[in-house]
C-alpha positions in Angstrom: 0.0 0.0 0.0 1.3 3.4 -1.0 1.0 6.0 1.8 2.8 9.2 2.9 2.6 11.7 5.7 -0.5 13.4 4.2 -2.2 10.1 3.6 -2.1 10.0 -0.2 -3.2 6.7 -1.6 -3.0 5.1 -5.0 -6.1 3.5 -6.5 -6.6 1.7 -9.8 -9.7 1.8 -11.9 -11.2 -0.4 -14.6 -12.6 2.2 -17.1 -13.5 2.3 -20.8 -14.2 6.0 -20.9 -11.5 7.4 -18.5 -14.3 9.2 -16.7 -16.1 6.5 -14.7 -15.8 3.2 -13.1 -17.5 1.6 -16.1 -15.6 -1.6 -17.2 -15.8 -5.2 -16.1 -12.5 -6.5 -14.6 -12.3 -9.3 -17.1 -12.4 -7.0 -20.1 -9.8 -4.6 -18.9 -6.5 -4.5 -20.8 -5.4 -1.4 -18.9 -6.0 0.2 -15.5 -6.0 3.9 -14.8 -4.1 4.8 -11.6 -4.9 7.9 -9.5 -3.5 9.4 -6.4 -6.1 10.5 -3.9 -5.5 12.7 -0.9 -9.1 13.3 0.3 -9.3 16.7 -1.4 -8.3 15.8 -5.0 -7.9 13.0 -7.4 -4.8 13.2 -9.6 -4.3 10.9 -12.6 -0.9 9.3 -12.5 -1.0 7.1 -15.6 -2.2 4.0 -17.3 -0.8 0.5 -16.6 -1.1 -2.2 -19.2 -2.2 -5.6 -18.0 -3.1 -9.0 -19.4 -6.9 -9.3 -20.1 -8.4 -11.8 -17.7 -11.3 -13.0 -19.8 -10.0 -14.2 -23.2 -13.0 -16.4 -24.1 -11.0 -19.6 -23.7 -12.4 -21.3 -20.6 -9.9 -24.2 -20.7 -7.1 -22.0 -19.5 -7.4 -22.2 -15.7 -3.7 -22.3 -15.0 -3.2 -19.4 -17.4 -5.9 -17.4 -15.6 -4.1 -17.8 -12.3 -0.9 -16.6 -13.9 -2.8 -13.6 -15.4 -4.2 -12.7 -11.9 -0.7 -13.0 -10.5 0.6 -10.6 -13.2 -2.2 -8.2 -12.6 -1.6 -8.3 -8.8 2.0 -7.6 -9.4 1.3 -4.7 -11.8 -0.9 -3.1 -9.2 1.1 -4.0 -6.1 1.4 -0.4 -4.9 -2.2 0.5 -5.1 -4.6 0.4 -2.2 -7.8 -0.7 -4.0 -9.0 -1.7 -7.5 -12.4 -0.2 -8.5 -14.3 -2.1 -11.1 -17.8 -2.2 -12.5 -18.1 -6.0 -12.1 -15.8 -8.9 -11.3 -16.4 -12.6 -10.7 -16.1 -14.1 -7.2 -13.1 -16.2 -8.0 -10.9 -13.4 -9.3 -12.1 -11.0 -6.7 -11.2 -13.5 -3.9 -7.8 -14.3 -5.5 -6.8 -10.6 -5.9 -8.0 -9.8 -2.4 -5.9 -12.6 -0.9 -3.0 -11.3 -2.9 -3.3 -8.0 -1.1 -5.4 -6.1 -3.7 -8.9 -5.4 -2.4 -11.4 -5.1 -5.2 -14.7 -3.0 -5.1 -17.7 -3.0 -7.3 -19.7 -0.6 -5.0 -18.7 2.4 -7.2 -19.8 1.0 -10.5 -20.8 3.7 -13.0 -20.0 6.6 -10.7 -17.4 9.2 -11.9 -13.9 8.2 -11.0 -13.4 11.4 -8.9 -16.6 10.8 -6.9 -15.8 7.1 -6.4 -12.1 7.9 -5.4 -13.0 10.6 -2.9 -15.8 8.6 -1.3 -13.5 5.5 -1.0 -10.7 7.6 0.5 -13.1 9.1 3.1 -14.3 5.6 4.2 -10.8 4.2 4.1 -9.6 7.0 6.4 -12.5 7.2 8.8 
């Protein structure tokens, strides 16, 4: 988890528009990363990732490897906000230290990030 003296945290978002939490985890090929400090949300950059859902259901071992790579790519973020995610990848990522939330689906990234930060720092 990335923190500093003024409690800045990094979050990652699955988004297709760059404006809202509007993408299913399994369809994401990139994650937008933001720094949140409770007052503002600053875009940091885009991180490329392997797409989890490729349409080939016979690749269970490959899916686990993909989840490992995604967790490593996002190792310094505090939470991943997505529109939807299956139970299995959500549990896997959470156990790997990357909490995943769907509660902010379809909200603007700024609104979601500030609300999440407020609750995380309550």
